[in-house]
Residue frames relative to the residue before (quaternion, step in Angstrom):
aa qw qx qy qz dx dy dz
Q 1.0000 0.0000 0.0000 0.0000 0.00 0.00 0.00
V 0.3395 -0.7571 0.5159 0.2130 3.65 -0.64 1.05
Q 0.0409 -0.7780 0.6247 -0.0519 3.49 -0.91 1.19
L 0.0304 0.7636 -0.6447 0.0154 3.46 -1.11 0.88
V 0.0070 -0.8392 0.5402 -0.0620 3.49 -0.67 1.16
E 0.2270 -0.8347 0.4947 0.0834 3.37 -0.44 1.32
S 0.0402 0.7881 -0.6141 -0.0116 3.65 -1.10 0.41
G 0.5718 0.6412 -0.4057 0.3119 3.53 -1.30 0.10
G 0.5449 0.6586 -0.3769 0.3567 3.47 1.27 -0.37
G 0.1622 0.8083 -0.5596 0.0850 3.59 -1.21 0.13
M 0.5453 -0.5658 0.4840 0.3850 3.57 -1.22 -0.40
V 0.0498 0.7882 -0.6079 0.0812 3.52 -0.95 1.02
H 0.5243 -0.6014 0.5075 0.3254 3.43 -1.28 0.45
P 0.6157 -0.5207 0.4128 0.4236 3.65 -1.22 0.41
G 0.7274 0.3720 -0.3017 0.4914 3.46 -1.00 0.94
G 0.6169 0.5968 -0.3407 0.3837 3.56 1.23 -0.47
S 0.3969 -0.7168 0.5402 0.1921 3.52 -1.34 0.09
L 0.0254 -0.7705 0.6362 0.0300 3.52 -1.18 0.60
V 0.1825 -0.7387 0.6257 0.1718 3.62 -1.22 0.24
L 0.2382 -0.7623 0.5952 0.0888 3.55 -0.77 1.16
S 0.1088 -0.7559 0.6412 0.0756 3.60 -1.11 0.65
C 0.0820 -0.7492 0.6559 0.0431 3.48 -1.31 0.61
T 0.1208 -0.8009 0.5856 0.0330 3.51 -0.37 1.31
S 0.1763 -0.8265 0.5327 0.0451 3.44 -0.84 0.99
S 0.0466 0.7908 -0.6102 0.0012 3.61 -1.10 0.46
G 0.7383 0.4576 -0.3022 0.3926 3.55 -1.26 0.27
F 0.7755 0.1977 -0.1600 0.5778 3.53 1.21 0.11
A 0.5608 -0.5569 0.4704 0.3925 3.60 -1.29 0.15
F 0.3138 -0.7840 0.5168 0.1404 3.61 0.03 1.41
N 0.6859 0.5131 -0.2947 0.4236 3.62 0.80 -0.97
E 0.6991 0.4887 -0.2992 0.4278 3.64 1.11 -0.12
F 0.7009 0.4606 -0.2422 0.4879 3.51 1.36 -0.12
P 0.4129 -0.6261 0.5968 0.2851 3.53 -1.17 0.58
M 0.1842 -0.7955 0.5758 0.0404 3.52 -1.04 0.85
A 0.0616 -0.8070 0.5858 0.0436 3.57 -1.15 0.37
W 0.3228 -0.6796 0.6139 0.2388 3.54 -1.35 0.38
V 0.0947 -0.7771 0.6221 0.0068 3.48 -1.06 0.95
R 0.0806 -0.7944 0.5970 0.0775 3.60 -0.99 0.53
R 0.1254 -0.7389 0.6562 0.0877 3.51 -1.31 0.60
A 0.1804 -0.7682 0.6026 0.1194 3.50 -0.76 1.08
P 0.6901 -0.4833 0.3455 0.4133 3.57 -1.22 0.37
G 0.8352 0.1543 -0.1327 0.5110 3.58 -0.75 0.99
K 0.6915 0.4689 -0.2560 0.4863 3.60 1.25 0.14
G 0.5063 -0.6284 0.4721 0.3549 3.58 -1.04 0.32
P 0.6644 -0.4985 0.3807 0.4065 3.48 -1.26 0.20
E 0.0001 0.7935 -0.6077 -0.0309 3.66 -1.05 0.59
W 0.5693 -0.5725 0.4667 0.3612 3.53 -1.30 0.62
V 0.1947 -0.7214 0.6455 0.1578 3.52 -1.11 0.64
S 0.7776 -0.1958 0.2037 0.5618 3.60 0.73 -1.09
G 0.1206 -0.7874 0.6034 0.0373 3.44 -1.33 0.64
I 0.1281 -0.7979 0.5873 0.0449 3.50 -1.22 0.58
S 0.4408 -0.6576 0.5185 0.3231 3.66 -0.97 0.65
Y 0.7252 -0.4802 0.2948 0.3957 3.43 -1.41 0.28
D 0.7453 0.3513 -0.2078 0.5272 3.54 1.18 -0.56
G 0.5422 -0.6225 0.4146 0.3831 3.68 1.19 0.10
G 0.4960 0.6879 -0.4367 0.3002 3.63 1.11 0.06
F 0.7194 0.2771 -0.1536 0.6182 3.63 1.24 -0.51
T 0.0068 0.7532 -0.6574 0.0220 3.53 -1.11 0.85
Y 0.1764 -0.7419 0.6439 0.0621 3.51 -1.33 0.65
Y 0.0218 0.7672 -0.6408 -0.0148 3.56 -1.10 0.68
S 0.4518 -0.6571 0.5200 0.3063 3.50 -1.08 0.75
D 0.6656 -0.5187 0.3757 0.3831 3.49 -1.24 0.53
Y 0.5989 0.6010 -0.3218 0.4202 3.60 1.18 -0.65
V 0.8142 0.2564 -0.1014 0.5109 3.61 1.00 -0.79
K 0.4279 0.6920 -0.4902 0.3125 3.62 1.25 -0.14
G 0.7941 0.3015 -0.2648 0.4565 3.40 -1.05 0.99
R 0.7225 0.3784 -0.2103 0.5390 3.61 1.34 -0.45
F 0.7582 0.3195 -0.1596 0.5455 3.59 1.02 -0.88
S 0.0440 -0.7677 0.6368 0.0556 3.51 -1.32 0.52
I 0.2744 -0.7479 0.5957 0.1023 3.53 -0.92 1.17
S 0.1198 0.7880 -0.6007 0.0614 3.45 -1.21 0.66
R 0.1745 -0.7922 0.5764 0.0990 3.61 -1.07 0.37
D 0.1609 -0.7098 0.6774 0.1068 3.55 -1.37 0.60
N 0.2445 -0.8066 0.5260 0.1134 3.44 -0.18 1.36
A 0.6004 0.5509 -0.3814 0.4365 3.61 1.13 -0.43
K 0.7358 0.3667 -0.2024 0.5321 3.56 1.21 -0.56
N 0.3928 -0.7279 0.4881 0.2786 3.63 1.29 0.10
T 0.5984 0.5679 -0.3804 0.4180 3.60 0.88 0.73
L 0.3013 -0.7135 0.6237 0.1054 3.41 -1.28 0.93
Y 0.1234 -0.8129 0.5670 0.0496 3.58 -1.10 0.74
L 0.0581 -0.7732 0.6255 0.0873 3.47 -1.33 0.41
Q 0.1842 -0.7734 0.6004 0.0865 3.53 -0.50 1.23
M 0.0901 -0.7991 0.5942 0.0158 3.56 -0.70 1.07
N 0.0105 -0.7925 0.6094 -0.0219 3.58 -0.72 1.03
A 0.8192 0.2338 -0.1334 0.5064 3.56 -1.29 0.28
L 0.1101 0.8402 -0.5246 0.0819 3.58 0.90 0.81
K 0.1593 -0.7840 0.5940 0.0844 3.49 -1.16 0.69
P 0.6619 -0.4999 0.3512 0.4344 3.57 -1.12 0.42
A 0.6051 0.5905 -0.3279 0.4215 3.58 1.11 -0.72
D 0.6297 0.5352 -0.3344 0.4531 3.64 1.30 -0.48
T 0.4166 0.7094 -0.4627 0.3302 3.62 1.18 -0.08
A 0.3850 0.6930 -0.5288 0.3032 3.53 -0.65 1.18
L 0.5161 -0.5522 0.5336 0.3795 3.45 -1.38 -0.04
Y 0.1878 -0.7852 0.5881 0.0487 3.55 -0.68 1.13
Y 0.1003 0.7776 -0.6200 0.0287 3.66 -1.01 0.90
C 0.4295 -0.6639 0.5513 0.2661 3.39 -1.30 0.46
A 0.1033 -0.7990 0.5909 0.0417 3.53 -1.07 0.61
R 0.3509 -0.7132 0.5708 0.2059 3.46 -1.16 0.74
L 0.3119 -0.7940 0.4921 0.1737 3.58 -0.49 1.18
K 0.5003 -0.6704 0.4754 0.2725 3.39 -1.18 0.63
W 0.7763 -0.0597 -0.0052 0.6275 3.58 1.26 -0.38
Q 0.5692 -0.5889 0.3884 0.4224 3.64 -1.02 0.29
L 0.3025 -0.7713 0.5463 0.1228 3.36 -0.70 1.25
S 0.3686 -0.7009 0.5570 0.2503 3.54 -1.19 0.70
S 0.7024 -0.4666 0.3455 0.4117 3.55 -1.32 0.40
T 0.6344 0.5396 -0.3075 0.4602 3.54 1.08 -0.78
Y 0.6630 0.5049 -0.3017 0.4631 3.47 0.88 -0.84
Y 0.6406 0.5009 -0.3391 0.4730 3.54 0.94 -0.91
G 0.6862 0.5323 -0.2914 0.4011 3.61 0.81 -0.84
R 0.7704 0.3879 -0.1488 0.4835 3.50 1.26 -0.75
S 0.7137 0.4348 -0.2138 0.5059 3.55 1.35 -0.15
A 0.3381 -0.6944 0.5819 0.2548 3.45 -1.32 0.20
P 0.5166 -0.6161 0.4525 0.3856 3.60 -1.01 0.45
L 0.0173 0.8025 -0.5889 0.0949 3.54 -0.80 1.10
E 0.3837 -0.7395 0.5103 0.2132 3.55 -0.49 1.21
G 0.7687 0.2876 -0.2442 0.5165 3.46 -0.89 1.03
V 0.7116 0.3927 -0.2511 0.5257 3.59 1.19 -0.29
N 0.8410 0.0557 -0.0247 0.5376 3.53 0.50 -1.01
Y 0.7276 0.1582 -0.1460 0.6514 3.62 1.36 -0.13
D 0.2853 -0.7924 0.5261 0.1184 3.47 -1.21 0.63
S 0.7922 0.1128 -0.1157 0.5884 3.56 1.22 -0.18
R 0.0096 -0.7879 0.6157 0.0046 3.55 -1.10 0.54
G 0.4985 -0.6297 0.5103 0.3075 3.50 -1.36 0.27
H 0.6054 -0.5440 0.3776 0.4414 3.63 -1.20 0.07
G 0.5831 -0.6199 0.3825 0.3596 3.65 1.08 -0.20
T 0.1434 -0.7395 0.6454 0.1266 3.47 -1.43 0.23
Q 0.4310 -0.7431 0.4658 0.2124 3.55 -0.78 1.17
V 0.0674 -0.7456 0.6611 0.0497 3.49 -1.03 0.87
T 0.0289 -0.7877 0.6145 -0.0325 3.55 -0.84 1.06
V 0.1001 -0.7882 0.6066 0.0270 3.54 -0.75 1.13
S 0.2351 0.7696 -0.5573 0.2045 3.56 -0.42 1.13
S 0.3938 -0.6548 0.5951 0.2491 3.50 -1.29 0.61
């Protein structure tokens, strides 16, 4: 049974940092590309960042490029998202998703995260709130 469990969210002031983790089980983590998705109140889900199965390819949305960093530790079956210089606009529920195939930057930029379409499993998410 595929399980993805996020942690590390919380409330921070603008300019602060957080590190999100996504611990996986029930599948061969090192064989799947993964992504972070977020959903802000009143908005649809959006891609935040993605990473290939071996970490050799990464994607960042324009909203987070230069501030966030995605990584993975395949030995620990864990996905990470280092978030720096947080802004109120980053407030959202963040969840990790197991991708169905390695998405290209073009695809990320032109698509929305859709369960069953471009990813097949996700965690429950961890809330990130950026407020002064």
